[in-house]
N, C-alpha and C positions, 0 to 999 in steps of 0.2 A: 504494500500500500504506500502511496506517495506521502512523504513526511514533509510538511511545510517548514518544519524547524530547520531543515537543512537546505532549503531553497535559497540560493545566493541572491542577495539584493544587488550585488555587483553585476550578476548576469542580467538582471532586469535593467540596470542602468545602461549596460552595453547594448541591449536590445533597443532601448529607447534612442540612444545615439545613432544606432544603425538606421532606425526608421526615419529619424529626422534628417540625417545627412545623406543617406543613399536612396531612400524611397520617396523623397520629396517630388511631387508631381511637377513635370516640366510644362512650360507654357510659352508659346511663341505668338507674337503679335505682328501682323503684316497686312497691308492693304491688298485687296483682291479686286481685279477689274473684270466685271462680268457684263458682257453686251454693252460696253462703253460706259457702264455705270460703276463708279468706284464704291466698293463695299468695304467699310472700315472694320478691321478685326480688333483694333485696340479700343477698349472702353474709354470713355471720357469722363473725368471727375468734374462735377459742377461745383466750382469753388467760388470765384468772385461773381458778383451780379445779383445776389439775393436782395430782396426787398421785403419789408414787413408792414403790417397794418394791424393795430389793435382793434379787434372786432367788438361789435355791439350784440349782446345776447338777443335782444329783441329783433334785430335785423339780421336774418340769416343769409342774405344775398352776398355775392362776391362784390367787394367794394371797388368802385371805379376810380377813386382818388385818394389823396392823403397817404400815399405809399412813401416809405423812407428806406434808403439803402442801409444795409447792415453787413458787417464783416462775416459773421457766422450766423446761421439760421437757428440759433438757440438763445433764449433769454435776452431778447432785444431790450433796449432801455425803456423807461417810463411804463413799467407794467402796472404798478399801483394796485395790485390785488386782482387784476383782470385774469380771466380764465380762457378767453377765446383769442387766438392769434391767427392771422392770415400771413402766409408766406408765398412768394412767387419767384420764378426764375424763367428766363427765356430759354427755350430748347435750341440746341445747336443745329446748324445746317449741315447735317451729315446723314449718311445712309448706313444702316446695319440690317443684317438678316434677322428677322424676328426681334425688332428693337424693344428694349425694356429698360426700366429704371430699377436700380438696386439701392435700397437704403439698408446699410449693413447692420451687424448684430446689435448695435446699441439702440437702434430703432428710433421711434418718434414718441415723445412724451405728450399726452398719454393716448388719446384717441384722435383719429384724423380721417379726413376725406381728401382725395386727390382729384383734381380737375385738369383737363386740357381745354383751354378757353373756358367755355361754360359747361362743358360735358364732363360729368363725373365718371372717372375710370376705375376708381378703387376706393374702398372703405375699410377701415380697421376699427373694430369695436362698435359699440352702439352710440349713436349721436342723434339728438333730436333736431328738427329743422331749424330751431333757434340757435343751435350750436352747443347745447349742453350734452355732456357725455359722462362716461365713467371708466374706471380702469379696466382694461381688457387684456392685461398681460403686456409683455414687451417682446418684440420679435423683429427680425430682419424682414424686409419686404422686397419681393420682385414684382414690379408693376408693369404689365404690358401696355404700351402706349400707341400701338398701331403704326402704320407706315407713313401716314401723312402728318407728321408732327413738326417738321422743320420750321423753325421760326415762331412756333406757337408758344403760348404762355402756359407754363406749369404752375398751378396754384394749389396750395395745401391749406385746408381749414383744420386747425389744431385746437383741441380742448385739453386743458390740464389744470386741475386744482392742486397740483403738486408744487413743490418749491421751484422746479425747473419746468420750462415749457419750450417746445420746438423740436428740431431734429438734432438728436445727439450723434447719430451715425453719419457716415459719409454718403453722399448721393452721387451715384455713378450711372451714366447712360451708355448703352452698348447692346450688342447682340446677347440674347438670353443665354446661349450656350457659353459665350465668352465670359459673361458675368458669373455664371456658375463655376466656370474654370478658375476665374479670378478668386472667388470665395475659397475654393479648395486650396489654391496656391497660397493665399494670404493666411488662412486660418489653420492650415494642416499642422504646423508645428505646435501651435497652442492646443489644438484638439488632441494631438498625441500626448502632450504633456498632461492635459486634464485626465485622459484615460489612464495614463501611467500612474498619476497620483491616486486616482480612485482605486486602482488595482493594488497599490501599496497599502492603502487604508483597509481594503477588504482583507488582505493577507494578515495585516496586524490584528484585526478583530478576530480572525480565525486562530491565529497563533498564540497571542498573549491572553489566553482565557484566564490565566491566573490573576489578572488584574481584578476580575470580579471578586475572586476569593480574598485578595489582598486588600483592596480599597473599596469594594462594594460597587465599583463602576467598571464599565468596559474600557479597553485601551483608548485613552484620549488621543494618542497619535493616530489611531485608526479613524476616529471621528474627525480630527483635524484634516488628515490627508484626503478623506472622502469629500469633506466640505470644500476644501481648496480646489480639489479636482472638479467638482460640480460648478464652482464659481468660475473656474477657467473655461469650462465648456460653454458656460452661458454667455461669455463675451465673444463667442464665435458665431458665425452664420451657418457653419456646417450643420450644427444641431437642428436648424430649421429645415435644411435639405433632407435630413434623415427623418425627422419627425416634426411636422408643423403643428405645434400645440402650444400657443402663446400662454394660455392660462397655466398649463402644467409647468412649463419652463419657468414662468414667473414665480410660482409657488416653490419650485425647487431652488430657484435663485435666492429667494427670501430666506428659505430654510438654511441654505449654505451661509448666507450673510450672518444670520444669528448664531449659527453653530460654530463658526470659525473662532470667536472668542471663547466659547465653551471648550473647544478642543485645545486652544492655546493655553488657557489657564489650567485646564485639567492636566495637560502634559507637565506643566511646571509643578503642579501639586503632586502628581504621581511619581515624577522623576526626582525632584529636588527636595520636596517637603512632604513625603508620603505618610501624613498623619491625619486621620479623620478628625474634624472639628477645629482645625487651625484656620487662620484667616484665609489661606489660599483655597482650602476646601469650601469655606463659606462663600467666597467670591465665585467659585465654580458653581455652587448650588444656585446662587443668585442668577448667574448667566443662563443656567439651564431653565429656570423658571421664566426669566425674561424672554428667552427664545420661544418658549411655548406660548407666552402671551403675544409676542410679536407676530408669530405665525397665525395665531387666531385672529388678530386684528386685520391682517391683510386678506385673510379668507373672507371676513365680513366686508371689507372694502370691495373685493371682487364681486360679492353678492349684493352690492349697493346698499348695505345697511349702515356703512360709515363712509365719511368722505376721505379723500386722499390726504387732507390736512392732518388727520389723526396719524396716518401712516408716515407722513413727513416728520411729525413730532417724534414718533418712535424711532425713525432712522437717525434723527438728530441726537437723541439720547444714546443710541447705539454707537455713533461716532465719538461722542464724548467719552463713553465708557471704554471704547477701544483705545483712545489716547491715554487715559488713566491706566488702563491695563498694560499697555506697552511700556509705560514708565515703570510700573511695578515689576514687570517681567525682566526688563533690562537691568533694573537695580538689583534684583535677586541674582541674576546671572553674573553681573559684574562683581558683586560681593563674593560669590562662590568661586569665580574664576581667578580674581586677583588676591583676595584675602585667604581663601581656603585652598587655592591652587587646584580646584576641581577641573579636570580635563574635559568632562562632559559639558560643563558650563561654558568653557572656551569654544567647544565645537558648536554649541547653540548660538553663541554670539557671532561666530564666523558665518553661520548660515543665515543670521538675521541681518547682517550688513547689506547683502544684495537687495533685500526688501526695502531698506531705507534709501539706498541709491536709486532703485527703480521707482520708488514712490516720489522722490524729489524730482526725478526726470519727468514723470507724468504730470506733476504739479506745474513745473516750468513750461511744459508743452501746453497745458490748459491755460496758463497765463499769457501764452504767446511769446514767452522769452526764448523758447527753443523751437525751431522749425523741424518737427519730426512727426512721422505718421506711425511709428512703431512703439509698442509698449514692452518694456523689459520685465514688467511685474510677473507674468507667468513663468519666465525663466527663473526669476528671483524666488518665487514661491516653490518651484521645483527644487532649487538648491536648499532652501529652508527645510522642506520636507525630507530631503535626503540626509541633511545634517542630523535631523531628529531621528531618522531611521538608523543612522550610524550609532547614535546614543543608545537607542533601544536595543540594537544588535549587541553592543558591548555589554549592556546589562544582562541580556539573555545569555551571552557567552559566560559571563561571570557566574550567573546563577547556575548554569549547567555545570561549570567547573566545580562550583561548591558542592553540587549534588553528587558529582562523580567522586570528589574527595570524601564526602560523607559516606557514600556507598562503600568506598575502599576501607574507610575507618570502621564501618560496621562489620565488614568481612573480617578485618584484622581482630576486632574485639570478639567476634564469634569464635575465631580460632583461639584467642587468648583464653576465653572462658572454658573452652574444651580442654586446653592444656592445664589450666588452673584446677579444673575438676580432677584431671588425672593426677596432678601433683598432690592434691589433697587426699586422693584415694591412696596413692603410694606412700605418702608420709604418715598420715594419720592411721591408715590401715595397718602399717607395720607396727606402730605403737599399740594399737588395740589387739593385734594378734599376740604380741608379746605379753600384754596384760592378761589375756585369756589363758595363754600357756602357763604363766606364773600362778594364776588362780587354780588351774588344774593340779599343778605341783603342790600347792598348799593343801589341797584336799588329801593328797597322798602322803604328805609329810606333816602330821598334826603337832609335831613338837614345837615348844615355845620358840626355841632359837630359829628353827626353820621358818616358822610363821613370820617372825619379826623380820628376817632377812628378805623373805618374799614380799611382805608388805612394804618394806623399804624400797625394793626394786619397783613395785607397782606405783608407789608414790612418786618416784623419780620419773617413771614413764608417763604418768598422768600429768606431771609438771611439764615434761617435754611436749606432750600432746597439746596442752594449753598454749605453750609458746608457738607450736606449729599452727594452731588455729589463729592465734593473734597475728602471726606473720601473714597468713593467708588473707585474713580480713583486711589487714593494712594494704596488701597488694591490690585489693579491690577498690580502695579509696584513691582513685587516680588523681583527684584534685589535691590530695595531701602528699603525693609522691613527688619529691624533688631530691636533687643530689645531696643537699645538706641533711635532709631527713634520712636518706639511705645511709650516708656516712655515719650519722649519729646512731642508727640502728646497728651498723657493723661494729662500731666502737663498744656499745653496751653489750652486744652479744659476746664479743671477744673477751671483754672484761669479766663478764659473768662466768664464762667457761674456763678462763685461764687462772685468774687470781685466787679463786677458792682452793686451787691445787698448790698454792705456795709458789707459783712461777711469776716471774717478772713480765709484765705486759706493757709494751710501748706501741702507741698508735700515732702515725703521722698521716697528714692529709693535705692535699692541694686541690682546690676546687675552682674551676672557672664557672662563674655564675651565669655566663652566657650559654653554657651547654644546654642542650634540649633535655627536658626532664625525661626520666626513664618511664617505660610502660610497665604494666603489671608483670609480664613474663620476664622481662629483663631483671626487675627487682627481685622476684622470687628465685630465679635461677642463680643470680649473683649471691643471694643469701645462702642458698643450698651449697654452692661451691665453697663459700667462705666457711660455713659451719663444718662441712666435710673435711676441709683442709685442717682446721683447728683440731677436729676429732682425731685425725691421723697423727698429728704431732703429739697430742696427749697420749695416745695409745702406744706409739712406736718410737718416738725420738728420744725420750728420757732427757728432755731439755730443761734448762733453768730459766731461759729467757725466750720470749716470743716478740718479734717486731713485725708490725703490720703497716704497710704503706699503701695509700690510695691516691692516685693522681688522675684527675678528671679534667680534660680539655674539651673544646667544642667538637673535636674529631675522634678522640681516643680515650679509653679508660684502661688504666694499668693498676692491677691489684697484686701485691706481693706479700707472702706470709713466710717469714724466715725465723728459724730457731737455731740454737747453739748446741743441739743434741748430737747423737751419734749418727744421724741420718737414717734413711729408711732401708737401705741395703736391698736384700732380696724381698723385703716386704712390698717393694714397689709393684711387683707383678702378682701379688696375692690379693685376694679379696675383691670386693666390688666397688670400694670407695673411690679409688683413683680413676678407674675406667668411667665411673659415673660422672666424676668431675670433668673429665676430658670430653665425654659425650655432651654434657650440658654446654661446655664452651663451644663445641662445634655447632650446636643448635643455635647459638647466638652469633654464629659466623665469626667466632674468635679463636684464639690459640691458647693452649694450656701446656706449660712446660714444668719440669721438675729437675732441680739441681740438688743432688744428695751427697756431694763429695765433702763439703765443709758444713756440717749440719744439714738442714733441709730448707730449700727455698722453693716455694710454689709460686708460679707467675701466671697471671691471667691477663691477656690483652684483648680488648674488644674495640671494634670500629663503631663509633656512634653516629647516628643520623644527625645531619646539620639542623640547626634550629630554623624555624620559619614555617 
């Protein structure tokens, strides 16, 4: 089964670049002469020459006088609250096959009728004869104008009770097929970017399901990516070629507008401050409620229950909130990036810079300070989404690595528990067997002296059993196991075993506190080897002095047990004690050596795991 967790976002990025750079549709413009009549293939944009007239609601006829020139056919001066605007432009003296007008994806605000001279050729939305209308969505428009248009007057009757009124998009005249080709060529990159971001968002919602369990909300990167993708699609005219549904696209557009701050603040909350109930969580909740209210308001506007003035007020609030939210988001990321050195905050800021640059560019274009027909905001949004995807991907990788380490630790601990149980069985089992054996002997030898000796042995074995249980229980308390604790345990055990016999006991230690703490198995096996070594010295060496030295560094442990006795001699090859010590050392991937020429010196060397 396909696992989205391992689906490379880098692969998606390269697919996007391939589509944009290598599959961009080509277009050629050239004049064609057919039967002595020049047919122009290149569409013509209608820039200069627009005139406007503020209309009178009571008089619905096309005005004959009081027209004034305007640079752009949107928001002419002296509106003064009026809602009816007349716009006109003379059509050029050119010929095209199937001539048509294109008003691109930004459309006309809000409802309009189009006339050639006095003949109506197109209507968008509902409008009364007096010129009153209502919001009917926003769409690009291809308007057929017929063949006998040259030199005639194109007139638009526009109604809007919104803040803006007039033609937001570009008006182009040409052959219908060339206009469609123009749409595809101009909007192809933005359309692909929008689809790509929506795809990223859908993948995130599918992949990061743990966000619901962790924060009680779906992945906000997924919400943001889908919203930004939908917003990018809505500024293209390709969407209208695919599905002409102005009301549907308008609702989707409004939903995207209100959900973008939901996703942006939600991402900051889930990524940098993932605590429910904090200020970022509360702001996110407020945006979510505001988005639901805003969408409901615009649905009521479309149904003519509310005026567009209410919608304009809601959008004004949204813009103010966006500005405040951007200030908050940037301040959080700057603090985390510069003060805390958070690499993810730096990536976020890096992705945010293109949006600022693209936004400034578009504002300057709108103010007429820059002559440009291209918006870089879709590209900036794509970079922004990709930067957040990188952040999310890094978090996912870290989480997966932690889970893998945790699984390995669980496996190691399971093995440790098995070994500890075996150790307990072997150690305590031997003591209990001896106690049982002595008890049976006591039954067979009822004399007072025999009973006293047997009870003395049983008491000693019981004491050793309790020590064995204590060592085992201590090995289970991993939080309490450290090298100082281990060394202290070795010292006390040696002192208790050696000094009661009248022998001199000297203990030397050197501990590097940076060394990684031992696990249960290392602690228990080290204690076993140590006690077995002391037991062998007590039984066989006839020594008067025992010197123990422990050296612990970050990479190595060295334990030496030396006495001044006669040495072990042939006893080295007898019994199970020394083979057991050597076997335990090998199990710990260490070495165990015996020097018995000048007294006895037992040496254990272990390679330790690095801390971290």
